[in-house]
Wavefront OBJ file of the C-alpha trace (Angstrom):
o trace
v 14.410 33.012 -9.599
v 13.146 30.740 -12.420
v 14.641 27.272 -12.238
v 14.654 24.978 -15.384
v 15.882 21.540 -14.892
v 17.986 20.162 -17.848
v 16.402 17.705 -20.058
v 17.449 14.200 -19.581
v 16.882 11.201 -21.909
v 15.247 9.147 -19.185
v 13.292 10.714 -16.070
v 13.769 7.061 -14.028
v 16.402 4.369 -14.013
v 14.811 1.564 -11.752
v 18.084 -0.407 -11.565
v 18.747 -3.893 -10.471
v 15.523 -4.863 -9.203
v 13.785 -8.176 -9.417
v 11.094 -7.478 -12.259
v 7.917 -9.430 -12.545
v 5.627 -8.720 -15.096
v 3.583 -11.650 -16.205
v 2.095 -9.762 -19.051
v 5.693 -10.059 -20.949
v 6.486 -13.385 -18.992
v 9.233 -11.540 -17.289
v 10.529 -12.763 -13.832
v 14.027 -11.896 -13.567
v 16.689 -8.963 -12.453
v 16.486 -6.425 -14.995
v 16.159 -2.601 -15.510
v 13.066 -0.512 -15.840
v 13.296 2.906 -17.683
v 10.670 5.817 -17.820
v 10.358 8.837 -19.930
v 7.560 11.255 -19.202
v 4.462 9.178 -18.304
v 5.120 6.250 -20.047
v 7.918 3.529 -19.814
v 10.589 3.717 -22.209
v 12.438 0.860 -24.261
v 16.075 0.350 -23.300
v 18.931 1.664 -25.670
v 19.358 -0.617 -28.572
v 23.132 -1.333 -27.192
v 21.360 -2.342 -24.072
v 23.757 0.171 -21.996
v 22.411 2.872 -20.002
v 24.673 5.927 -19.655
v 23.963 7.459 -16.081
v 24.362 11.145 -17.507
v 21.223 10.410 -19.401
v 19.152 9.523 -16.070
v 17.364 12.155 -14.218
v 16.905 10.003 -11.075
v 18.534 6.501 -10.511
v 16.482 4.420 -8.057
v 18.594 1.448 -6.870
v 16.330 -1.558 -6.344
v 18.868 -4.130 -5.605
v 16.848 -6.799 -3.140
v 13.605 -5.339 -4.180
v 10.962 -6.386 -6.521
v 9.787 -4.081 -9.249
v 5.956 -4.677 -10.133
v 3.643 -3.097 -12.461
v 1.407 -0.591 -10.529
v -0.972 -2.843 -8.745
v -4.780 -2.848 -9.735
v -7.434 -3.320 -7.035
v -10.240 -4.850 -9.013
v -12.950 -4.470 -5.965
v -13.117 -1.630 -3.719
v -15.325 0.927 -2.400
v -14.529 4.693 -2.911
v -17.759 6.725 -2.222
v -16.390 8.445 0.836
v -18.412 11.575 0.021
v -21.554 9.624 -0.598
v -21.889 7.239 2.158
v -19.857 6.017 5.360
v -18.556 2.740 3.642
v -16.176 4.403 1.004
v -12.638 5.282 1.319
v -10.538 8.256 -0.566
v -9.021 6.739 -3.637
v -5.504 8.221 -3.601
v -5.207 8.174 0.141
v -5.950 4.489 0.249
v -4.560 3.058 -2.849
v -1.046 4.601 -3.582
v 0.667 3.897 -0.208
v -0.034 0.367 -0.997
v 1.497 0.356 -4.419
v -2.189 0.512 -6.220
v -2.360 2.823 -9.070
v -5.559 1.670 -10.510
v -8.608 0.518 -9.138
v -12.403 -0.365 -9.745
v -15.326 0.720 -7.441
v -17.584 -2.192 -6.970
v -21.110 -0.811 -7.320
v -21.041 1.800 -4.543
v -23.539 3.832 -6.148
v -26.686 3.366 -8.307
v -28.025 5.221 -11.445
v -29.241 8.233 -9.053
v -25.399 9.000 -7.803
v -23.554 7.468 -10.428
v -22.758 10.879 -12.376
v -21.880 12.820 -9.197
v -19.603 9.833 -8.529
v -17.663 10.268 -11.565
v -17.635 14.092 -11.426
v -16.550 14.404 -7.592
v -14.658 11.112 -6.997
v -13.501 9.449 -10.084
v -12.416 12.460 -12.349
v -10.378 14.227 -9.918
v -8.367 10.847 -8.698
v -4.978 10.495 -9.605
v -5.375 6.553 -9.949
v -6.546 5.102 -12.835
v -10.496 4.277 -11.998
v -13.559 2.386 -13.397
v -16.694 1.716 -11.668
v -19.803 -0.841 -11.618
v -23.261 0.762 -11.240
v -25.460 -0.883 -8.772
v -28.651 -2.175 -10.396
v -30.347 -0.847 -6.940
v -30.899 2.690 -7.993
v -29.788 4.033 -4.664
v -26.700 2.042 -4.374
v -25.130 1.055 -1.201
v -26.633 3.922 1.073
v -25.827 2.748 4.437
v -24.883 -0.392 6.460
v -28.114 0.022 8.516
v -30.228 -1.335 5.555
v -29.758 -3.240 2.521
v -30.636 -1.931 -0.944
v -33.597 -2.712 -2.711
v -32.806 -5.483 -5.484
v -36.608 -5.914 -6.794
v -36.440 -5.930 -10.620
v -39.486 -3.656 -10.947
v -37.410 -0.874 -9.207
v -34.505 -1.336 -11.690
v -34.035 2.154 -13.609
v -33.336 0.897 -16.942
v -33.743 4.367 -18.689
v -31.265 6.016 -16.272
v -28.844 3.156 -16.747
v -28.999 3.414 -20.531
v -28.338 7.103 -20.269
v -25.275 6.532 -18.308
v -23.800 4.015 -20.304
v -24.210 6.384 -23.260
v -22.768 9.243 -21.787
v -19.933 7.766 -19.627
v -18.739 4.423 -20.996
v -15.109 5.113 -20.263
v -15.757 5.164 -16.599
v -17.904 1.949 -16.537
v -16.844 -1.335 -15.594
v -20.194 -3.034 -15.608
v -23.277 -3.591 -13.435
v -23.036 -4.617 -9.652
v -25.685 -6.928 -8.190
v -25.742 -8.362 -4.593
v -27.495 -11.309 -3.093
v -27.491 -13.091 0.084
v -29.123 -13.095 3.678
v -30.693 -9.824 4.500
v -30.377 -8.837 0.796
v -32.475 -11.210 -1.156
v -34.349 -13.334 1.220
v -37.404 -14.736 -0.121
v -36.569 -13.630 -3.677
v -34.774 -16.846 -4.999
v -32.740 -16.451 -7.985
v -35.441 -14.009 -9.904
v -33.659 -10.821 -9.181
v -30.238 -12.526 -10.431
v -31.716 -13.584 -13.630
v -33.269 -9.932 -14.182
v -29.863 -8.409 -13.558
v -28.335 -10.910 -16.081
v -30.733 -9.917 -18.560
v -30.049 -6.179 -17.863
v -26.542 -6.536 -18.116
v -26.848 -8.318 -21.788
v -29.541 -5.447 -22.515
v -26.558 -2.899 -22.102
v -24.149 -5.060 -23.469
v -21.765 -5.094 -20.379
v -20.817 -7.453 -17.550
v -22.494 -8.205 -14.243
v -20.454 -8.640 -10.828
v -22.461 -10.820 -8.463
v -21.747 -10.381 -4.757
v -22.833 -13.778 -3.265
v -21.938 -13.880 0.544
v -24.347 -15.938 2.711
v -26.403 -17.026 -0.214
v -29.593 -18.627 0.467
v -29.478 -20.195 -3.048
v -27.411 -23.080 -4.047
v -23.894 -22.126 -5.433
v -24.633 -24.205 -8.667
v -28.027 -21.972 -9.397
v -26.046 -18.943 -9.319
v -23.066 -19.606 -11.150
v -25.383 -21.325 -13.956
v -27.094 -18.006 -14.563
v -23.852 -16.309 -15.396
v -22.026 -15.850 -18.564
v -18.684 -15.012 -19.993
v -17.059 -12.059 -18.600
v -19.471 -11.816 -15.462
v -17.648 -11.789 -12.189
v -18.529 -13.991 -9.177
v -17.145 -11.704 -6.118
v -15.996 -13.327 -2.770
v -14.843 -16.689 -4.296
v -13.817 -18.201 -1.005
v -16.523 -16.904 1.265
v -18.245 -19.763 3.674
v -21.144 -17.969 5.331
v -24.306 -20.239 5.403
v -24.569 -23.474 3.648
v -23.692 -22.680 0.212
v -20.189 -22.067 -1.184
v -17.971 -23.052 -4.093
v -17.148 -26.479 -2.568
v -19.481 -29.503 -2.415
v -19.983 -31.662 0.656
v -16.735 -33.755 -0.284
v -14.705 -30.334 0.043
v -14.276 -30.378 -3.921
v -14.908 -27.511 -6.278
v -18.308 -27.946 -7.605
v -18.387 -29.149 -11.259
v -20.900 -26.164 -11.751
v -18.222 -23.770 -10.650
v -15.634 -25.520 -12.995
v -18.095 -25.287 -15.990
v -18.487 -21.551 -15.045
v -14.748 -20.885 -15.378
v -14.682 -22.901 -18.674
v -17.210 -20.576 -20.336
v -15.482 -17.467 -19.082
v -16.995 -16.366 -15.704
v -14.545 -14.604 -13.707
v -13.598 -15.431 -10.232
v -12.419 -12.525 -7.709
v -11.322 -13.364 -4.166
v -12.637 -9.736 -3.274
v -11.310 -10.750 0.401
v -13.117 -8.094 2.608
v -13.448 -8.575 6.331
v -15.691 -11.844 6.117
v -15.267 -13.003 2.686
v -12.036 -15.285 2.896
v -12.474 -18.745 4.718
v -8.602 -19.940 4.661
v -9.358 -23.851 4.654
v -11.962 -23.263 1.828
v -9.522 -21.034 -0.179
v -6.498 -23.625 0.481
v -8.609 -26.604 -0.669
v -9.772 -24.751 -3.822
v -6.049 -23.807 -4.469
v -4.720 -27.138 -4.011
v -7.394 -28.516 -6.675
v -5.852 -25.925 -9.109
v -8.728 -23.482 -8.802
v -6.967 -19.978 -8.149
v -8.797 -16.901 -8.309
v -8.604 -15.196 -11.558
v -8.368 -11.565 -9.724
v -7.042 -10.699 -6.046
v -8.784 -7.617 -4.552
v -9.862 -6.160 -1.287
v -13.304 -5.110 -1.100
v -11.941 -2.181 0.837
v -14.485 0.009 2.916
v -14.020 2.195 5.819
v -14.441 -0.456 8.497
v -11.526 -2.518 6.836
v -8.961 -0.313 5.684
v -5.745 -0.695 7.792
v -7.739 -3.370 10.134
v -6.205 -6.682 10.836
v -8.939 -8.710 9.068
v -8.195 -6.988 5.497
v -5.865 -3.977 5.807
v -4.491 -3.461 2.313
v -3.843 -5.237 -1.153
v -0.464 -6.085 -0.118
v -1.452 -7.856 2.915
v -4.165 -9.712 0.895
v -1.452 -10.818 -1.478
v 0.502 -11.996 1.257
v -2.431 -14.077 2.427
v -2.779 -15.618 -1.149
v 0.833 -16.535 -1.196
v 0.300 -18.202 2.415
v -2.252 -20.030 1.269
v -0.280 -21.729 -1.690
v -0.410 -19.642 -4.806
v 3.062 -18.838 -6.544
v 4.253 -15.372 -6.764
v 4.155 -14.744 -10.099
v 0.478 -15.896 -10.398
v -0.430 -13.711 -7.374
v 0.904 -10.634 -9.348
v -0.652 -11.793 -12.371
v -4.008 -11.566 -10.488
v -3.783 -7.898 -9.643
v -1.776 -6.474 -12.894
v -2.345 -8.267 -16.219
v -5.665 -9.814 -15.371
v -7.590 -6.787 -14.148
v -6.031 -4.511 -16.713
v -7.614 -6.849 -19.543
v -10.750 -6.789 -17.558
v -10.882 -3.002 -17.558
v -10.280 -2.715 -21.310
v -6.934 -1.352 -20.770
v -4.617 -4.261 -21.500
v -1.092 -2.794 -22.560
v -1.748 0.442 -21.034
v -1.814 -0.455 -17.519
v -0.821 -3.735 -15.589
v 2.484 -3.995 -17.338
v 6.076 -2.526 -17.655
v 6.221 -2.876 -21.519
v 7.495 0.060 -23.007
v 4.726 2.363 -24.417
v 2.644 1.525 -21.420
v 1.738 4.279 -18.634
v 4.536 4.331 -16.158
v 2.786 3.039 -13.130
v 5.412 1.095 -11.290
v 5.294 -0.549 -7.803
v 8.453 -1.229 -5.762
v 7.873 -3.892 -3.151
v 9.983 -5.505 -0.516
v 8.990 -9.277 0.512
v 10.289 -9.586 3.809
v 10.819 -13.084 5.614
v 8.828 -12.896 8.785
v 7.294 -15.953 10.448
v 3.442 -14.833 11.648
v 0.012 -15.948 12.009
v -3.079 -14.515 10.007
v -6.556 -15.201 11.402
v -9.799 -15.056 9.278
v -13.224 -13.711 10.064
v -14.170 -17.619 10.872
v -11.458 -18.003 13.463
v -9.266 -20.038 11.296
v -5.441 -19.571 11.660
v -2.935 -19.223 8.519
v 0.769 -19.449 9.294
v 2.966 -17.125 6.811
v 6.478 -16.601 6.376
v 6.479 -13.604 3.903
v 4.903 -10.093 3.812
v 4.862 -7.736 1.232
v 5.962 -4.130 1.921
v 5.304 -1.291 -0.291
v 8.435 0.851 -0.782
v 7.573 3.142 -3.697
v 4.722 4.125 -5.941
v 5.026 5.769 -9.308
v 1.816 6.787 -11.298
v 2.181 7.976 -14.670
v 5.739 8.733 -14.336
v 5.437 10.790 -11.032
v 6.339 9.471 -7.766
v 3.455 9.600 -5.607
v 4.393 7.413 -2.328
v 7.927 6.605 -0.980
v 8.799 4.793 2.111
v 11.099 7.106 4.118
v 14.310 4.663 4.310
v 13.737 3.450 0.656
v 17.072 5.278 -0.517
v 20.627 5.120 -0.490
v 20.676 8.160 1.678
v 19.940 6.139 4.809
v 22.477 3.045 3.739
v 19.350 0.494 3.580
v 19.375 0.295 -0.027
v 22.627 -1.122 -1.319
v 23.914 -0.802 -5.042
v 25.118 -3.921 -6.636
l 1 2 3 4 5 6 7 8 9 10 11 12 13 14 15 16 17 18 19 20 21 22 23 24 25 26 27 28 29 30 31 32 33 34 35 36 37 38 39 40 41 42 43 44 45 46 47 48 49 50 51 52 53 54 55 56 57 58 59 60 61 62 63 64 65 66 67 68 69 70 71 72 73 74 75 76 77 78 79 80 81 82 83 84 85 86 87 88 89 90 91 92 93 94 95 96 97 98 99 100 101 102 103 104 105 106 107 108 109 110 111 112 113 114 115 116 117 118 119 120 121 122 123 124 125 126 127 128 129 130 131 132 133 134 135 136 137 138 139 140 141 142 143 144 145 146 147 148 149 150 151 152 153 154 155 156 157 158 159 160 161 162 163 164 165 166 167 168 169 170 171 172 173 174 175 176 177 178 179 180 181 182 183 184 185 186 187 188 189 190 191 192 193 194 195 196 197 198 199 200 201 202 203 204 205 206 207 208 209 210 211 212 213 214 215 216 217 218 219 220 221 222 223 224 225 226 227 228 229 230 231 232 233 234 235 236 237 238 239 240 241 242 243 244 245 246 247 248 249 250 251 252 253 254 255 256 257 258 259 260 261 262 263 264 265 266 267 268 269 270 271 272 273 274 275 276 277 278 279 280 281 282 283 284 285 286 287 288 289 290 291 292 293 294 295 296 297 298 299 300 301 302 303 304 305 306 307 308 309 310 311 312 313 314 315 316 317 318 319 320 321 322 323 324 325 326 327 328 329 330 331 332 333 334 335 336 337 338 339 340 341 342 343 344 345 346 347 348 349 350 351 352 353 354 355 356 357 358 359 360 361 362 363 364 365 366 367 368 369 370 371 372 373 374 375 376 377 378 379 380 381 382 383 384 385 386 387 388 389 390 391 392 393 394 395 396 397 398 399 400
């Protein structure tokens, strides 16, 4: 039997939720409408007729956010042991878009696009690792010697897959760049400028002073793992103040990504920086197989909860995983906002009052009183995740 559902003016009415959309400077209780795969404008008279709605989602007591964007994660699940499946590890966390942070190099990127990025439900871009083999295995590090960079292969990929490419990725630190100084970094910056793209720099346990690292970086480049404290070099000086060179890098347009990971966020360091007004531009997970749903990382909502506990305002926390990464991905106005005409990527979130303690990989404790718990994820106008009790059917969602 053929079943044809009657056409409605709107497919979804997210009703009475507290909407936070930094791209529109919205932080209030209001409604969000969806038609097809786009956010729809409200009726001119401001009155929604329930008869025009296919599905009403009562959001009283919940937050309605643009679909979250994880700016730094690893999705090469079918290429190496560190990556996770994109949709499986994002949509249940309210994440509707993400960037892969250099899991593959020039030798594997085309296959990664075709086998992982193109079939994904979420919106994806990826950085290409300057090391041709990418992140093959945690058993040994990639080869970052500039003489081995595949310049011609990278030129070909940037010509053929521009819509999928976020930039280049380069890693330095103990066991990766030991004995090489800043020369591979300089070569990577030069290569990024040659390709007219950004360079994202992993700098955990750097053997080079942080000032020397950020001084090489330019506008649009990304310093990953902003709050790491492995080894003697980080963004703070001996007086626990943010280094002048770090402030100067921000002023000339360098992007600072939390990229929390298992070992990349020292709570006291992060708190000191935030208290001085140095908040990350982007909040992301650095999600890998060994950290997904594990206590030291878990998921993007858990990372956001940590940054809230570290003193960031809620609106700024949401900005760091919606408006800012959307702009960096070149998709401003299309994702990361609930503006009419944008793709209908929507996350419904509960912020629950609950006293508990986070512990970082350095052994530091952080007391928290709020946790973000995803309730529903809509991607391009389709429900892709919904918490089983987020419905009036069970009496837990109370209409106004």
